[in-house]
C-alpha positions in Angstrom: 0.0 0.0 0.0 2.8 2.4 0.9 4.1 4.5 -2.0 1.2 3.9 -4.4 0.2 7.3 -5.6 -3.2 6.4 -7.2 -6.8 7.1 -6.5 -7.7 3.6 -5.3 -9.6 3.1 -2.1 -6.7 1.4 -0.3 -4.5 4.5 -0.8 -7.3 6.7 0.4 -7.8 4.5 3.5 -4.1 4.9 4.4 -4.0 8.6 3.6 -6.8 9.4 6.1 -4.9 7.7 8.9 -1.6 9.3 7.9 -2.9 12.9 7.7 -1.8 13.9 11.2 1.4 11.8 11.2 4.7 13.7 11.7 6.8 10.7 12.6 9.5 9.3 10.2 9.6 6.0 12.1 8.6 2.6 10.7 5.0 2.3 9.6 3.3 -0.1 12.0 0.9 -2.7 10.6 -2.3 -3.0 12.7 -5.1 -5.6 12.7 -8.4 -4.7 14.6 -10.4 -7.8 15.5 -14.0 -7.0 16.8 -13.2 -3.6 15.4 -16.5 -1.8 16.1 -16.2 2.0 15.4 -12.4 1.8 15.2 -11.5 3.4 18.5 -8.1 1.8 18.2 -7.5 3.6 14.8 -8.9 6.8 16.3 -6.4 6.7 19.2 -3.5 6.0 16.9 -4.6 8.8 14.5 -4.9 11.2 17.4 -1.3 10.3 18.5 0.0 11.0 15.0 1.5 7.5 14.8 2.8 6.1 11.6 0.5 3.1 11.0 -1.6 1.2 8.5 -4.7 -0.8 9.3 -4.2 -3.9 7.2 -7.4 -5.7 8.3 -10.5 -5.2 10.4 -13.0 -7.8 11.5 -16.6 -6.8 12.4 -19.9 -8.4 11.5 -22.3 -5.7 12.7 -23.4 -3.8 9.7 -24.0 -0.5 11.5 -20.6 -0.5 13.2 -18.8 -1.4 10.0 -20.4 1.4 8.0 -19.9 3.8 10.8 -16.2 2.8 10.9 -16.0 3.4 7.1 -17.5 6.9 7.4 -15.6 8.0 10.4 -12.2 6.9 9.2 -12.3 7.4 5.5 -15.4 9.5 4.7 -17.6 6.7 3.4 -17.0 7.3 -0.3 -18.3 4.2 -2.1 -15.6 1.8 -3.1 -14.8 1.7 -6.8 -15.8 -2.0 -7.0 -19.2 -1.2 -5.4 -20.4 1.8 -7.4 -21.7 0.1 -10.5 -23.0 -3.1 -8.9 -26.7 -4.0 -9.3 -28.9 -5.5 -6.6 -28.4 -9.1 -7.6 -24.6 -8.6 -7.9 -24.5 -7.1 -4.4 -26.7 -9.9 -2.9 -24.4 -12.5 -4.5 -21.3 -10.8 -3.2 -22.7 -10.5 0.3 -23.7 -14.2 0.4 -20.3 -15.3 1.6 -20.4 -13.1 4.7 -22.1 -13.7 8.0 -23.6 -10.3 8.8 -25.6 -9.1 11.8 -27.8 -6.1 12.4 -28.0 -6.5 16.2 -24.7 -8.2 17.2 -26.6 -11.3 18.3 -27.7 -13.2 15.2 -26.9 -13.5 11.5 -29.1 -11.7 9.0 -30.9 -14.3 6.9 -30.6 -14.1 3.1 -34.4 -13.7 2.9 -34.1 -10.6 5.1 -31.1 -9.2 3.2 -33.1 -9.5 0.0 -35.5 -7.0 1.4 -32.8 -4.3 1.9 -32.7 -1.4 -0.4 -29.9 -1.3 -3.0 -28.5 1.8 -1.3 -28.2 -0.1 2.0 -26.6 -3.1 0.3 -24.0 -0.8 -1.3 -23.1 0.8 2.0 -22.4 -2.6 3.5 -20.5 -4.0 0.6 -18.4 -0.8 0.2 -17.6 -0.7 4.0 -16.3 -4.3 3.8 -14.1 -3.7 0.8 -12.8 -0.3 1.9 -11.8 -1.2 5.4 -10.3 -4.6 4.6 -13.0 -6.2 6.8 -12.9 -10.0 7.3 -16.4 -9.7 8.8 -16.8 -13.0 10.8 -14.1 -14.1 13.2 -15.1 -17.7 12.8 -14.3 -17.6 9.1 -11.0 -15.7 9.4 -7.9 -17.9 8.9 -4.5 -17.0 10.3 -3.0 -16.8 6.9 -5.6 -14.2 5.8 -3.9 -11.4 7.7 -0.7 -11.2 5.8 2.8 -10.8 7.2 4.6 -8.5 9.6 1.8 -7.6 12.0 3.0 -5.2 14.6 -0.2 -4.8 16.7 -3.4 -7.0 16.8 -6.3 -5.7 19.0 -9.2 -7.8 20.2 -12.1 -6.4 22.1 -14.3 -9.5 22.1 -18.0 -9.4 23.2 -18.6 -8.9 26.9 -22.2 -10.0 27.2 -21.4 -13.2 29.0 -19.1 -11.4 31.4 -20.8 -8.2 32.3 -23.2 -7.6 35.2 -25.9 -6.5 32.7 -25.4 -9.7 30.6 -25.6 -11.8 33.8 -29.0 -10.2 34.6 -30.2 -11.2 31.1 -29.1 -14.8 31.6 -25.7 -14.7 29.8 -23.5 -16.6 32.3 -21.2 -18.8 30.3 -18.3 -16.4 30.4 -15.3 -17.3 28.2 -15.3 -21.0 29.0 -13.7 -22.8 26.1 -16.3 -24.8 24.2 -19.3 -23.1 25.9 -20.4 -21.5 22.6 -20.9 -18.1 24.1 -20.3 -14.8 22.4 -17.6 -13.9 24.9 -16.1 -17.3 24.2 -15.2 -15.9 20.7 -11.9 -15.0 22.3 -10.8 -18.6 21.6 -11.1 -17.8 17.9 -8.1 -15.5 18.4 -6.2 -18.5 19.8 -7.1 -20.5 16.7 -6.0 -17.7 14.4 -2.6 -17.4 16.2 -2.1 -21.2 16.2 -2.9 -21.3 12.5 -0.2 -18.7 11.8 2.2 -20.7 13.9 1.4 -23.9 12.0 1.9 -22.1 8.7 5.2 -20.8 10.0 4.0 -17.2 9.7 5.1 -14.6 12.2 2.9 -13.9 15.2 1.8 -10.3 15.9 4.5 -8.5 18.0 2.0 -7.1 20.4 -1.6 -8.1 21.3 -4.0 -5.7 23.0 -7.1 -7.0 24.8 -9.8 -4.8 26.1 -12.8 -6.0 28.1 -14.7 -5.8 31.4 -12.9 -6.2 34.6 -15.1 -9.1 35.7 -12.6 -11.3 33.7 -10.7 -11.5 36.9 -13.7 -12.1 39.1 -14.1 -15.4 41.1 -16.5 -16.7 38.5 -14.3 -16.1 35.4 -10.7 -16.0 36.7 -9.9 -19.6 36.0 -11.0 -19.3 32.4 -9.1 -16.0 32.0 -5.9 -17.7 33.5 -6.3 -20.4 30.8 -6.4 -17.7 28.2 -3.3 -16.1 29.6 -1.5 -19.5 29.8 -2.5 -20.1 26.1 -0.8 -16.9 25.1 2.2 -17.7 27.2 2.5 -21.0 25.5 2.5 -19.3 22.1 5.4 -17.1 23.3 3.8 -14.0 24.8 4.5 -12.1 28.0 1.3 -10.6 29.5 0.8 -7.4 31.5 -2.7 -6.6 32.9 -4.1 -3.1 33.7 -7.4 -2.2 35.2 -8.1 1.4 34.2 -10.9 3.9 34.7 -11.5 6.2 31.7 -11.8 9.2 34.1 -8.2 8.6 35.2 -6.9 9.2 31.7 -8.8 12.3 30.6 -12.4 11.2 30.0 -15.4 12.3 32.1 -16.7 8.7 32.0 -16.4 6.4 35.0 -16.0 3.3 32.7 -13.7 0.7 34.3 -12.0 -1.8 31.9 -9.3 -4.4 31.8 -6.5 -4.0 29.3 -4.0 -6.8 28.7 -0.8 -6.0 26.6 0.8 -9.2 25.4 4.4 -8.9 24.0 5.8 -11.6 21.8 9.1 -12.9 23.4 9.3 -16.2 21.6 8.5 -19.7 22.7 11.8 -20.0 24.4 10.8 -17.1 26.6 13.7 -14.6 26.0 14.4 -13.8 29.6 16.3 -10.6 28.9 13.4 -9.2 26.9 10.9 -10.3 29.5 12.9 -8.6 32.2 13.1 -5.4 30.1 9.3 -5.5 29.6 8.6 -6.0 33.3 11.0 -3.1 34.1 9.2 -0.9 31.6 5.8 -1.5 33.1 7.2 -1.0 36.6 8.5 2.4 35.6 5.3 3.4 33.6 2.4 2.1 35.7 -0.8 3.6 34.2 -2.8 2.2 37.0 -0.9 4.2 39.6 -2.0 7.7 40.4 1.5 9.0 41.2 2.7 8.0 37.7 -0.4 9.4 36.0 0.3 12.8 37.5 3.5 12.9 35.5 1.6 12.6 32.2 0.6 15.6 30.2 -3.1 14.7 30.2 -5.7 17.2 29.0 -8.9 16.0 30.7 -12.2 16.8 29.1 -15.2 17.8 31.3 -18.7 16.5 31.1 -19.8 19.9 29.9 -17.4 19.5 26.9 -19.4 16.5 25.7 -23.0 17.6 26.5 -24.9 19.5 23.9 -27.3 21.6 26.0 -27.8 24.7 23.8 -31.5 24.8 23.0 -31.0 27.5 20.3 -29.1 25.0 18.2 -31.9 23.3 16.2 -29.8 20.2 15.5 -29.1 19.6 19.2 -32.6 20.4 20.2 -34.1 17.9 17.8 -31.7 15.3 19.0 -32.5 16.1 22.6 -36.3 15.7 22.0 -35.7 12.4 20.3 -33.9 11.2 23.5 -36.8 12.2 25.8 -39.0 9.4 27.2 -42.7 9.6 27.8 -43.8 10.5 31.4 -44.6 7.0 32.7 -44.0 5.5 36.1 -41.2 3.2 34.8 -39.4 6.2 33.2 -39.9 8.3 36.4 -38.0 5.5 38.3 -35.1 5.8 35.7 -34.8 9.5 36.6 -35.0 8.9 40.4 -32.6 5.9 40.5 -29.8 7.0 38.1 -27.1 9.7 38.1 -28.4 13.2 37.3 -25.9 14.7 34.9 -27.9 17.9 34.8 -30.5 18.7 37.4 -32.6 21.7 38.2 -32.9 22.7 41.8 -34.0 25.9 43.6 -34.1 27.9 40.4 -30.6 26.8 39.1 -28.9 24.0 37.3 -26.6 21.6 39.0 -24.0 19.6 36.9 -22.3 16.3 37.7 -18.6 15.9 37.1 -18.8 12.7 35.2 -21.1 10.1 33.6 -21.5 6.5 34.5 -20.6 3.7 32.0 -22.2 4.2 28.6 -23.8 0.9 27.7 -25.6 -0.2 24.6 -28.9 1.2 25.8 -29.9 4.4 27.6 -33.7 3.7 28.1 -33.2 1.4 31.0 -32.0 1.1 34.6 -29.1 1.4 35.2 -28.0 3.8 32.5 -25.2 6.3 32.1 -27.1 9.2 33.6 -29.9 11.6 32.7 -30.4 15.3 32.0 -33.1 17.6 33.2 -35.0 18.8 30.1 -38.1 20.9 29.9 -39.4 23.5 27.5 -42.6 25.3 26.5 -45.2 22.9 25.3 -43.5 19.8 26.7 -45.9 16.9 27.0 -43.3 14.2 27.9 -41.1 13.7 30.9 -38.9 16.5 32.2 -35.6 14.7 31.5 -33.8 13.1 28.6 -31.2 10.5 28.0 -27.8 11.1 26.4 -28.1 11.6 22.7 -26.1 9.4 20.3 -23.9 12.4 19.5 -23.1 12.8 23.2 -22.4 9.1 23.6 -19.8 9.3 20.7 -18.2 12.4 22.3 -18.0 10.7 25.7 -16.3 7.7 24.1 -13.6 10.0 22.9 -14.7 10.6 19.3 -15.0 14.1 17.9 -18.1 16.0 16.7 -16.7 15.8 13.1 -16.6 12.0 13.4 -20.3 11.9 14.3 -21.1 14.4 11.5 -19.3 12.0 9.1 -22.1 9.6 9.6 -24.2 12.0 7.5 -27.4 10.8 9.1 -29.5 13.7 7.7 -27.9 13.8 4.2 -27.1 10.2 3.5 -29.0 7.8 5.7 -30.9 5.5 3.3 -34.0 3.5 3.9 -33.1 -0.1 4.7 -36.6 -1.5 4.2 -40.1 -0.2 4.8 -39.6 3.2 6.6 -36.6 2.1 8.6 -33.4 4.1 8.2 -30.0 2.6 8.1 -28.7 4.6 11.1 -31.2 4.9 14.0 -30.8 6.5 17.4 -30.8 3.0 19.0 -28.2 1.3 16.8 -25.8 4.3 17.1 -26.0 4.3 20.9 -25.4 0.5 20.7 -22.3 1.0 18.6 -21.0 3.7 21.0 -21.7 1.5 24.1 -19.7 -1.4 22.4 -16.8 0.9 21.7 -13.7 1.7 23.8 -12.9 5.0 25.4 -10.3 6.6 23.0 -8.4 8.3 25.8 -7.6 5.0 27.5 -6.3 3.6 24.2 -4.1 6.6 23.6 -2.1 6.0 26.7 -2.0 2.3 26.1 -0.7 2.8 22.6 2.0 5.2 23.7 3.4 2.3 25.8 2.9 -0.2 23.0 4.9 2.0 20.5 7.6 2.5 23.1 8.0 -1.2 23.4 7.9 -1.8 19.6 10.6 0.9 19.1 13.1 -0.8 21.3 12.1 -4.4 20.2 13.1 -3.6 16.6 
C-alpha cells in the first residue's frame, strides 16, 4: 500500500490515517479484531502515529459502515459503485452479517434491503479490509509482519448486565458463548504458527474487569496461559476512563501481550517488566507525570436549545412521562438537574452501555421546554455518547445521518438512534487507548 500514488480506495484509507502523522519511524501494521467503530485507529490517529490498518473484523453492519464513514469518509468503493442488486446480494452471500450483534441476517431478510443499504455494507467491507466474521477468518488471511493486533471481544457473557439477562457462560472454552469468541483468536494465532507465519508482535485485549472475578478468573488464566504457550508475556491493567482524561467512569481491563518467543527470551521479559514497573498507568502517582488534558462532562453535553440540531436530537432522546421512566430518573445519576431555580452539573457520567432507556443507565439530563408533554428529563443523545467515548463531533457528522441515511426496508433508516447508541456502548474510550498505545509504541521501538 505504501508508496502507491493512485486514487484507489486502499491508498485513500491509508492517507486518512496518515494525515496527522509527523513521525518518520517505521509504519506499523495493525489488525483490529472485533473492530466496532475503530476506537483503536482513532487513538493512533490522534497520537500521530505512523500506522496502517491492514485488516478489520466486524460483523455488525451499523458498526462497520460507521467505521468506514468515520475513518475514510464513506465514499463508495470503486468496486461497489456500478454493482446492481443481484450482484450485491451474490457478493454478500459469503459473509455472516448481523444487524444486532446477536444473530446473523438471513438471506431472505437481506433481499428486502434497499440497493443503497446493500451498497453501504459492501463498500464498507471492501474499503476497510473487513474479514467480517471471526469464525471464518484464517490465520494466513492477515498477511505478514503484523505489529499490533487488537481484540475487544463481546462482553455480554461477562458483564453484570449480561448476567442479569441470563448470559452466564463467560469465556469458558467450548461453551459456545459470544464472549467465548476470544478462543477464535487463539485459533488464528495457532494457524499462523502452524503455517510458519510470524505472530503479531503485540496483542492488546480490552474487556470488562469481571474477567478477573471469582466466576471467570480460571478461564481467564487459561487464556493467559495459552498466550504464554505461544510465546507472549502478558501485562494486565485495570483502568478507569476518568483517570486518563475522560469524564466517563468506565472501568475496563487491558492486557498487553508482547511476543518474546516460545523459548521465553528472559532478557526481553525482564526489560518489559521493568518498563511497566516504571510506567504504571494504574498508579495515580505515575499518571500525575503525564501531560493529560482532561475533558469535562460539559465539553461533551450538547445543551444549547438555540441550536436546532441539538434540540431535535434532545427531544428524540426524551422518554414519555410514565411510572417506569420516572424511576429511571430517580434511580440514576443526574448529569444535569434543576434545583432551587438553578442548574446543577455532575462531574462525570456512568458507564455508557448499549442502551440508555433502562436502569441502570449512564445518567440523565433535566430537560423541559414550553409545550413539553413528555417527561422533564432526557437520556444522552447518540452524539453525546460518541463524544463521551472519545470521538469528535466531526466523526459523528461524518455519519451523515441527515444527508445520506438511506432507507433499509419499509420506513426504517440505516442509522437509527438506538443502533448508534449501541455502537457507542460497544466501543472503547479513546483516551484509554491513547495512553496504552503510547506504551505499545515505546516497546515496539526498542524491540526492533
